[in-house]
C-alpha angles and dihedrals in degrees: 000000000000118000124211120259115272092035121138128194130192117218150116137266107232140179128200129214122178093346096309136090112269109205092165091055090051092051091051092049093050091059094061125095137194119348092358090057092050091049092049091049090056094048098038110031117198125210133205112228112196117206104169140031110222102172130014116195090337096312119121109238108180092097089057118086112267095240092052092050093057097041087055093048093053094059 
C-alpha cells in the first residue's frame, strides 16, 4: 500500500526468532555498521509494525476515532 505524502505512522521496528519477538537480536543488529550491518540485515530481517496513524496527507488524526483513521488510510 502506498500512503499519501505528509503521512506519519507510529509503530515499532521488530524482529522475530522462533515465533517470538527478539528485542535482544534487534539491539545487536543496530550496533553493526557497513558490511556487517548489510550481512546482519540479510540474516535477521526486521519489520516495521504500524499501530497508529498520526497524520494523513498533512491532517492531524489523533482526535479522530482509531477505527475511522485506519479505514480512511486503506482506501
